[in-house]
N, C-alpha and C positions, 0 to 999 in steps of 0.2 A: 167468353164465347163454348158455346157446346156445339154449335154444326152449322158447318157453313154449306152456303149450296153456291156453285162455283157455275156466273154465268157467260162461259164461255167452251170454247174445245180444242182440240190439236194438245200442239204438245205445253200450253201453257195453263191451259186446266190440269195436265197431267202432273206438271211442275208445284201449283198450287197444293193438288192432293196429296204428294210425296210431303211438302211442309206441312202441310192440316196434322199428319198420320205420326209424325214426328212429334209434333207436338200433343196427342192424344185428343185432338177436337173432331169430330165425326164430319164424314162430309156426305155433300148432294151432288148430282152430275145432272148438268139437264141435256139434253141432243133432240138434235133433228131426226125425221124419219131417214134420213139416209147414214144417219151418223149413230145407227144403232151399236153397231158392230166397231164403234171406234174404243182407241183403248184408256178414254179417261170414264167410260161408262163400265170397264171391267175394273177399274181400281178404285171406285167411289164406293160409300158405304151404302148409298141408296141414289137411284134413278129413276129421273123423269123426261118423258118424252112431251115438248113443248110446240110441238108442229114440223109441218114439211120443213123440203129441203131448202126453201127460198129462204133468206135469212132475216128479208124483213117480217114472214110470219114465226119466228122460232128465236133465234138470238138475238132478235132487237122488236121481240112481242114484249112489251113492258108487261101486261095483262099475265099472260101465261107465267112470265117467270116469278112475279109476286105470289101468283098461284100455288107454284111447285113449292114456294118459299114458306106455303102456308099449310098448303099441303104435310109439309116435311116436317113439318117445325125446327125451320130454320132458321135461327136469331142473326146472321151475320149474310151478306153478297159480296162474295169477291169477283169483280168485274174482269178481272186480266189485264190484256190490251186490247184495241180494236176495239168492235162491236159497241157494248154500252159502257165504256170507260173512261168516257171523256164528256158523258151525256149528262147533263146538268138536271133535265129532268126526271131521268131515272132517277137519280142521286135522290132528289128532293122527294120522289114517289116513295123512295125506301125509307127515308124518313119519316113520311105521315102515316107510311105501313108499320110502323116503329120496329123495323128489320136496319140492323146495321151496314151502311155500305161501306165497305172498308175502301178507304178513299177519302180526298179531300172532300171539305162540307161540296153542298149544289153550287153555293154560293161563290163559293173561291173557283170551282170549273168556270162557272159561269164568267166570273171575271178574267181568270185566265187563260177561257176556252177562245176569246174574242181577242185575235192577236194587234189589233189595232188599240183596244185599251188598253190590254196588257202591257205594250211599248211604252204608252204614257205614263202609267202607273211606274214603270220600269226608271222613266226622265224622271219622275218625282222622289224617287227614291236613291237617286245617285248613280245608277246603273249606267255604263255607254250604250247609247242604243245607236243603229243607222239613222242617217239623216233619212228625212222623208216625210208625210202626210203627220198632220196632228189627226189621228182618226181616223176613222174611212173618209176614202174622196168622196165629192158630194156630186159630182156629172165628171164628163168628159173636159170642160173646159177646166173643171178645179183638174185635174190630171195632167192637164198639159202643163198648166200654170207651173204647180209643184215640176212636175219634170223638168220645167226650163229654170226655175229657181235651183234643183240640187244637181242638174248637169246628166246627160244621159253617161253608160246607159241607166234604168230603172227597169225595178222588177214589180210586177202585179200581181197580187197575192189577194186569197180570198181571207177575209178577217176572220171566218170561223175554220179556218183550213188546217191539215195536217196530211199527214202520210204520201207526202209532196202533189197534191192535188189542189188545182184552183192557182195553177203559178205558170206567167209566162212574164220574158224580158223584154225591152223594150230597146231599141239601140237608136232608134228616131223618133221624131213624132208620128211621122208616116206607122211605122211599125205600133207604138202607143194605139192611134188610132182604131188599128185593125184587132189590135188585142184585146181592148179593153171590153165589149161586150162579152166576146168569148170567154174572157174569166170570172165576170158577172153572174153567165150563161152556166161555167161548170162550178162556180160556188153553190148556183142553187140547186143544181140538180144534184151535186154530191154533199153537200152541208144544209140545205133547204134556206140559204142564208145568202144573199147576191150581193152583201156586203164587201167591199176590198178596198185596200188601202196599198200605198206604192213607195217603196223604199229605192231608197241608190243601190244599183247593182255592186257587190263589192267583186271583181272579176278575180276568180281562181282563188276563193279562198279555203281555208283550212273549216273544216268542221270538227269543232269539238263541245261537247256538251258535261256538263255538272250533274254527278247523280249526287241528290240531298235526301235526309230523312229529318224530320220535324216529329215533334212530338203535341200534344193539347197547354202543356204546360210553357211553351217560349223555347225549347231546348232544338238545337239544329245543329247538326255538323253535316256536313260535306264528305263524302269519299273517293275523292280525286275526281280525274276526267276520262272521257273516251275518245278516242277521234273516230270521226266516221266519216270521214274525206270521203270514201273509196263507195262511191254512189253509183245508180245508171239512173238520169230521171230524174232525182229527188229522193229514191228510193237506195238503201243504206244496204251494201252486199258485205262487205267486211267492215271490222273493228276492232277495236285495238286499245290496250291501255297498258302504260302512257304512252302520251303521244309525241311524235319524236320532232314537235315543231312547238313544244312548250319547254319551258325551263320552269327551276325551280319557283323564280321569284312570280313568274306570269301564272302559276299553279296557284299559287297563295290568292295574288290579285284577281283571279279569276274565281278562285274557291270563297274568297271573301263579297264577291259581289252576287254570289247565287246564292250566299246566307241572306244577304240582304234582299234582294226578289224576294225570297220565302217569307221573310219578317214583314216586307212590304206589302204583300197579299193576305198574311194570316195562314198561310198553306200549312197543313198539315198532313202528314202519313209519307211515301216515298213519292220522290218526285226526279224530274230532270231539268235543269236548265240550259237553253241549247244557243250556243255565239258562235259565231263567224270570227275567224282568227284572218286579217290580211297578211301581205309579204312584211309589213313593216313593225308588225304580232302588237297591231292593236285588236282589240277584241269588241264585239259587239254583240250585245242580246239580241238574241233571234224568237223563240217564245221558250214557254214552259209549256211540259207536258208533264198532263195531272195524273199522273198513271204508274204503274208499272212498265217498262222498258223494253224491249225485243232484246237487247243489249246487254240488259243488266246483270247475266253469267259472267261477265269476263272481272265485272267490279268485283263479286263475289268472289271469284278466285284468288285477285290479286291481294283482296283485302280481308279474306277468311269471315266476312259480314253476309249472314243467309238474309237478303235483305225482304225477301217475302215473309218469315217470319218477323221481322223488324217491323213489317208494315201491320201486321195481325195483332203484334201486341200495341202498336200505337193506337189501332182503331179500337181493341180492348182497353184502351184508358189508360196502358202502363204507362211510366217514364221513360224515358230513351239513358240507358245505363252507360250510352257510348261517349265519351267525351274526344273533341276534338285532338285532343292533344295524347290519347290513345289509339287513333289508326294507323296502322300501320302499312305501307305499300311496298308490297313483296314481288321482283321479277316483272314478268310481264305476259298480260294475257291477249289472246288474239279471236274471234269468234268468225266462223266462215256461216252465212244464209245456203242450205239447203232446199235448192225449188224445185220441183216438178216440171220444168220449163226444157224450151228446144233453144239454144242461143244461137243457135246459126236460121233458125224460123224467128225472127226477129221475139224471141224470148217468150212464143206460145205457150201459154200453158199447156200442161201433159197431165192430164186423169188419168187413171187407169189404174190395175190392180199391180200391187208387187210381187214380183215369181220367184224373186232371190234377193236375198239381204246380208249384206254382211258388213258389220257397225267397226270401227276401230276403237283400242281400247289400248291399256298400258298407262303408265305413271305422266299423269298430266294431261291426261284427254278425257273430257267432259263431253256425252253428247246429252242432249234436248231434245226428243221426237215424242210422236205421239203414232210411228208406223211401225207394222209387224211384216213378217213374209206370208201374202195372202190377205193383205188389206186395200182395200181398194179405196184410191184417192178419187174423193167427190170431187165433180168440175164445179162445186158450187161457190166454194171459198177459196180463200188466198190461196197461192201454190208452193206456200213455204212450206215443210216437209221434217225438215232439221234443223240443228243447228251444232256446229261440231266447235268444241269449245279445248282450245289448249293455254296451258299456262309453264313457263319456263323460265329460268333463272337469270335470262336475260331476251331481246327481244331476237337476235341470232337463232337461240335456243329455241324459242316460240314458233318462230316461221319453217325450225327444219321438222319439229314435232306435227306442224299444219300441212308441212309436205306430207310426211308418212299416215298420216293420218288420211288425207283424201287419198293417196292410194292404196290405203288400204278398202276403203269404201266402196261397196259394191249395189248398187240398188238396180236391179233388173225386172224390166215389165213396164218401166215408164222412161221416159228422156229426163235429165238432170243437167243442172250447172255446174256439176262437178269440177267437169275437166275445163270450164270457163274460168273456176275459182284455183284450179291450179295453174292458166296462165298468169295468174292476178299474183298469185304466192311468188311465183320462180323469176316475175319481172324485175331485171335489176335496179331498174327506178325506185319499185316499193321498195326491195330489200335496202336501200339506200334511206328510204322515208321521203322520199324527194318525190312529194306527188299533190296535188290538190284534185277540187271538187271536179274539174274536168279530164283526171286520170282515164278512167274506162274508155272515154271517148275518144281519147287521145292517143293513149300508148297502146290499148287491148282492143278495142271494133275497130281502127284505123288501119291498123296494122293487119286484121282479119281480111281486110277487103285487098 
């Protein structure tokens, strides 16, 4: 690969550009009109404006992005996460345009992107799955029948879903009937696909995912787990590795299951297999994310492996040099997502200009961000503006480093969730590792009220 166009913005675009520079690969940054002064445009070798602020006319505009690649002579496109990263149609257009899409094939994205189809594939591969519908539900009567069969509570999910959208829990038939059409509407609005499926709702689980790397020659490794249990409305807030809910035996079983999932789907590139773990240590396949994850840095810090570089090498047709026996797991890493939002006002996004900025540093502290003093955070996109990643010899040391890092962080001019994150980090149940997916709602938000 000689030149990679990054079809994204913000910290992930910066992250990819830096990896490319270290690999001596030229980069092209695309940007919307509102992002003309964004950091990724300053770091790339070339820049191309692809449209107005509206993402549908810029970062989601297939035609403009492909044209930008052709104009600049880019031979590859890295989609980052979000936007077009899991869009099989875009991946197919890249292939037809003789541009390498840095990720899995469009057929695999299509297969794994439909959550109900992915679940059926996992069942056939011997990967544990949550009891539920065989594929998408065929109507409200079918949904009622399945719910009675598997027992309430149940969860309705968009088949093409992701990012916590198109998800609702029903504790009884009345709630099922009232939520059914709402989920279909949300699915259509968010993913242009109103197919939904139904599963048994696992109460208060841990959300644990396995990072994988797979090349075109059948070589697959996993890089251990990440615990993403600390969430708000299905959106991850803090991630860590290793998980306090996983012992070595279970870690190996989940890693083996993730590798089975990859081989069954014919997957290549980096990816993440997500599981739910119940209170009895049973684990169930939830979905596969066919892209780089927001939280990939904690795995990099714990293993010493640069996942973005590996992803690029795989896309270039190289064989994985990594063997499972060679992967070493060291210490503990934690990531906090810094958002420009006001937790006291229902987490309302707070765009604006950063008038003062101090980011933490020191041993074991990594900051992934694209902000700078004077930068105007646009109102158009996701509110995440930075990630603080810490690494310590053990979990207690990592928590201590994160406390210090949050205390040192100053972002003036906009509201942020830094104090909210600090409340979580210093919570005694979080410190003990005693939490589930209801933790923020029950431990943090209820106590504030």
